[in-house]
C-alpha positions, 0 to 999 in steps of 0.5 A: 555655523558649527552650532547650526551644523551640529543641530542639523546633524542631531535633528537628522539622526533623531528623524532617522530613528528606526520604527519599533518592530512588532515582534508578534507579527514577526513571530506569526509570519515565521510561524506561518512560513514554517507551518506551510513548509511542514505542511507541504513536506507532509503532503509530499510524503503522503503522496509518495505513500499513496503512490506506493500503495496504489502501485502494489494494488495495480500490480496485483490486479494486473497479475490476477488478470494475466494469470486468468488469461494464461490458465489452460483452456482445456477443460479436463474432466473431473475426478471420477466417482469411486465405483461401488465395492462389491460384497466380499465373497469369502466364506459365501460358498461351500468348499469343494474337493477334487474328489467330488468333481465328475470328470467325463 
């Protein structure tokens, strides 16, 4: 009986032997999981950067619209044109003296 029991135990132990694990498939599986995790992380970072840029663009657009509406609606006239300067009159007439005037 002892012999049969020992043979049964040996057969049982040999039959429960682990299957050989394919290391390459494990590496590929780990690589794929890591790649997907990094890709999703990079995608989130890109989304956040795009959202920041869009918010800046929208804020500047809204600011432009608001400032256009707030501009004073009174149309003031433009700066007047400079008048034509008359010619100089110095040395253009004869000097006179009080003695030459006729007092009546």
